[in-house]
N, C-alpha and C positions, 0 to 999 in steps of 0.2 A: 504493499500499499504506500501512498504518498507519505513522504517524511513530514514531520511537523513544520508548520510555517514559522515566520518570524515571531509571531505572537507567542509561540511555545505551547499551544494546545496540542495534545497528543494525537488527535485524529482517531480513526477507527483502529481497533487492535484485532489482529487475526487470532484464532479462527472465527468463522461466522461473521465476517465483515462484508459489507457490500463490495462487490468487485468493481474496479474502475471501468472494465469493458462494458458493464451494464450501466453504471452511473452516468457515463458520458455519452450514452446513445441518444439522450434527449436532445432534439434540435430546437426546442423552445417554440414550437409552432403554435401552441395554445389550443389545439383541438381537444385536449383533455379537459379544458375548463368547463365547457358546456355539458360534459358528462359527469362531473364530480358533484355529489350531493352537497358536500359542505361548501363548495364554491357557489353553487346555485343559491344556497341559503344566505351566504355572507358577502359574496363578491369580493373577497380578500385574497390576494395572491398567495399569501402564506398558507391559506387553507385550500390550496389546489394541489394536484399532483406535481405540477411544474415548480410551485413554490417549495414544496416539501423536498423535492429532489435538489433544489438549489441549497437548501439547509444541509442535506446530506453531503453535498459536494464541498460546502464550506467547512464542515467538520472534517471530512476526509483530507482536505488540503491544509488543515491546521489553522484556518482563519478564525474559527470560533470553536468553542468547547460545547460539550453536551450539557447544556444548562437546563434548568426547569422550564424556562421560557421556550427553548427550542423543542424540548420534549413535548410540551403542550400542543404544539402544532402537529407533531407526529401522532400523538395519542388521539387527536380529534379525527384522524382518518378512519373511515369505516372498513377499509381494506375490501371494498366491494369490487374493485378491479374493473369498474366501468371504463377507467382511463386506458386500460390495456386493450379493450376492444376497439378503440378508435385511434390508437397510437400508430402513426405511419412508420415509426422507427422500431417498433417491437420492443419497447422498453418493458422489462419484466418487473413491473412496479410492485406486484404483490410479494415477490421474492425479495426485492430490495427493501421493502418495508419490514418484512419479517427479520431480515438480517440486521437492519438498523435497530429494531426493537430488541434484538438479541444483544447488541452492544449496550443499549440502555439498561437492559436487565442485568447484564454482567457487572456493570459499573454502579448498580444500585441507584439509578437515577429515575426510576418510575415514580409517577405521582403516588401519593399516599393512598388514594382511593383504589387505584388499579392494583397496587401491591397488596392491599388488604383483601380485595375481592379475589385476587389470584391465589393468595394463601388459603382463603376459606373454601374456594370452589375448584379452581384449576389445579391446585396442588394437593389439597387434602381429600378431594372427592373424585373428580373425573378419572384419574388413573386407577381407581379402585372400584370395580364393578359391585363387589359386595357391599361396600360402604354406600354407594349410590342407591342400591336396591333397599338397603336398610333405612337409609334416609328417606326414600320415597314412601315406605310404609309409615314412618313417623310423621312425615308431612301430610300424608292422606288423613291420618288420625287427627292431626292438628286442624286440617281444613274441614273435615266432615263432622266433627263433633262440636263445632261452634267455638273452639278455642281461639282460632285465628280471629274471628269476629270480636270476641271479647277483648283479645289483646289489642286489636286495633282501635277499639272504643276506649280503652284505658289509656293511661299515660306511660305504659311500660316501654313502648318503642321510643319515646322521647328520651328515655334514659340511656339508650344505646348511642354509640357514635353514629353520626349522620349517614355514613355510607352503609352501615349495617341495617339501619332501619329502612333505607332505600332498597337494599338487597331484599329484605323481607317483603317489601311492597311489590317487588317484581317477580316473586315466586309464582311459577305457573301452577295451574290446578292439576293435581295428579289424577290420571284417568282411572276409571273403574277396573280396567284390565291392564295388568302389567305383562309386557311381552319380554321374552328372553331367550337365550340360547338353549338348545336341547340336544340330547343324544339321538333323538329320533328324527329320521328323514321323513318329511311330509310328502306323500306320494302325489304324482300328477293325477289329474282327473282325466280319465280316458287314456289315450296312448301317450306314453312317455317319449319325448323327443330329446331331452337333455337333462342334465343335473346341474343345478346352480347353487351357489352359496349365497346366503343373505346376511348382510351386516345388521346386527341388532343395534350396536352402538351404545350410547350412554343416556342421553336425555330422552330421545324419541320413544324408546320402548316403555319408559315410565310415564311420560306425559301423553303420548299418542299411541298407546298400545293397540287401540282399535284400528288405527291406520296401518300398523305393522301387520295385524291380522288380515286386513284387506289386501295388503301387498302379497301375503302368502296365497290367499285365495285367488288373486289375479294371476299369479305365477303358475300355480297348479292348474288353473283353468286353461292356461296356454301351453300345457304339455310339460311342465317342469316338475321334476322332483326337487324339493327345496330342502337344503341343509342349512341349519343355523348353528354353526359349530360351537361347541363349548370352548371356553378359554379366550374368546375374542373380547375386545373392549372398545373403549373410545378410540376414534381414528387419530386423535391428537391435534386436530385443526386449531382448536381454540388456544391450546398451549403454544402452538407455533405462532399464531397471530399475536400473542402477547409477548413473544420474544424468548419464551422458555423452550428453546429448540432441543435441548437434551431430554427433557421429559417427553416431548413430542416424538423424538426418535425412539425412546423406549417403548412407547405405545405402538408406534409403527412396526417395530420388530416383532412385538407380540402378535399383532394381527397378520403380519406376513407369515410367521411360523404357522399359525392356526389355519389360515385359508390355503396355503400351499400344501399342507398335510391333508386337507380335506379332499383333495383330488377332484374339485369341481371344475366344470367347463368355463364358468363365468362367475364373478363375484358381483352380485347385484346389490345396489345401494339405493335406499329410498330417501336419503337425505342429500340434497344437492351439495351442501358444504362438505359432507364426508366423502362423497364420490370424488369431488375436486381434490381434496387432500390426499386420498389414496392413490389417485392417478399421478400425484406429484411426489410420491415417496422416493422416486429415483433422485430428485433434487435434494430432498431432505437427508437422504443417506448416501449422497454421492461420494463422500470421503470414507465410507465404511466398507472396507474390503470384504468383509464377511457377508454383508447384506446388500451390496450394490447390485449385483445381478439378480438376487431374489426380489428386491424392490422393483426392478424393471419387469420381472415376470408378473408380479401381482398387479402392477400398474396396467399391463396389457390385458389382464383378465377383468379389470374393474370396469363396470358400466353403471351409469345412472339407470334407474328402473324405467324411466320414460324412453331413454335411449335404447335400452334393451328391448322393450316391447315393440318399438318401431322397427327394430332390426329383424324381428322374427318372421313376419309381422304378426301383430296381435289379432285375436279373434274379435271381429266387429260384433258388438252386442246387439241384440234384437229388442231388449227391454227399453222402454221409454223413460226418460227423466225430463219431464216438462218444467224447465227452469231457465231463467235468464242469468247468466253468470259472467264474470270477467276474470281474466287470468293475470296474476302477479308473477313476473319473472323473478325467480331467486337469483341473486347476484352471481353466486358461484356456479349456477347452472348456465346462465346466459353469457356471462363475461368470461369466467375462467374456463368453461368447457364448450362454449359456443353452441349450447343446446337451447334452441328457442322454437324450432318448427315442430319437433316431435310431441311435446305436451299438447300443443294446439291441435295436431293431427288426431291425437287420441280423443281429445274433447270433442272435436268436430265429427267424430265417427259415432257419437252417441245420439240415438234418435230423440228428438224433442228438446235437445239442449241448444240454447241460443247463446253463442259466445260473442260478447261485446267487448271490443278492445278499449282499454282505458288509456288516457294520456300518460306518457312516461312510465309505461308498464315495467321497463327495465331499470328504473331508478330505485335505489335501495329504499326499503321501508323504514330503516333506522334501527332494526334489530341488531344485526351484526354480532352475534354471540353475546358477550357480556356488555356490549356497547351501551345498551339502554340503561345499564346500572352505573357504569363509570362516566358516561357522558349524557346524563339524563336530559339536560336542556336541548342539546342538538338533536338527540334522538326523538324527542317530542315534537320538535319543529319539522323534522323530516317526515315523521309519521302523519302529522297534520296535513301536509301536502299530499301524501299518498291517499289519505282518507277523502280529501276533496276530490281527487281524480276518480276514486272508486264511486263516490256518491253521484258523480256526473254521468256514470254509465246507466244508472237505474237498475243495476244488477241486484238479484235477490241473494246471491252468494258469491264469495270470492274463492277462486281455486288457485293453489300454488303447488310447489313441489319441494318444500323445505320446512322442517319443523320450526326453525327459528322465526321465519316469516309468520307462521301460524300463531306462534306465541306472542309476537309483537303486535299483529294486526287485529287479532280477535277481540281484545278489550275495546279498541277503538270502534270496531263494528257494532258492538253492543251499545256504545254511546250514540251511534248513528241510528240505532233501531233496526239494523239489518239482521233480521231474525235467523237468516240462513247461515250466518257466520262465515267461517273459512274452512276449507277442507283441502286435502291432497288430491292430486290427479287420480291416484289409485282408489281413493275413497269413492269418487263419483263413478269411475269405471266399474268398480265392484258393485256399486248400487245398481247400475244398469244391468249387469249380469244377473244379479239376484232378482231384478224385476221381471225377467223373462218368464213367460208362461211355461209351466212344467210340461 
């Protein structure tokens, strides 16, 4: 990396430093500005991809240090990667931001709020499936037996540090059905054409277990034996986004070992953020001699569920779903993976379903993992814009393909009075299959 400048600032320190070949690919054209959610909200150069890259280069060249002010601009980034989709120079902005945040993480320069939420959730919970499941049972008890309502009515939350009370306010509702790995392979309905592995993951099986069940039914309906291998866990995306690349690598290695040992033809993922992360394991583990080739193999096997169904192709349902809907593009499906046509094709194949496109369907909803907790004000502003665009469609229901989008948007839809709420593409496809006459 570049040597320190005259100012004496140390710059980035290897390993896990942004590479100069990537940093200096930006040609300052400004096409990223109109794609960036934070720039659209604020119109400030430092809250755009180009501005954040300029700060990275200034640190790399030793002109400035990694100060709290500099870090605040990097932390306000959602890492939605919309800038990558429009960049004519192919700047790998997502990977640059992860490496930059890794530098911040290693130097202990993260904001107090991000550090606290990371310790509480990203480090103490996500890497440990048993803790996550146990916590889900406790949280469901807390929510179902009126304890949460009483706590929120009392002054107890005010006694906690602000970021902890905010974290409590953002807790998603735990579903009636918890999904999880199994030793049993779920057989195809009718003739088997292939065997696939399904990522269970971390949050989705606890919050949207019914959607995971729908994913299994859709896959088996389309000729797949479905394995949900034991021993798998979180994909590591949120840890990587926060700069904790070593924990993310440990999680990646675990999933690589489990799914390669399962002997499946494809690894199907129902969470857009997870499928993007798993496809990028080769970048994450590029310096790991033991896992570099294994990571590439798993990456080639990994497909988002909408991508997979479109490649089969899927069985067109005959059952009607008479409903007006709009589709929200998950950032890591549309921008990181370039998958926009397949979910719409599936939705348009369902009889009775009217798909109305919203304005800026590909602009982030403001969820972005833990972003809504650590950047509440900006997250709320971005969500408000999204809700305005949803309301303009007159849709009865919103459809997406990522659990984080569902968690972020659903409360806002209740405030709008949209009784249909939000669901996953596989939820509505499964509904159409089940509506067919026997």
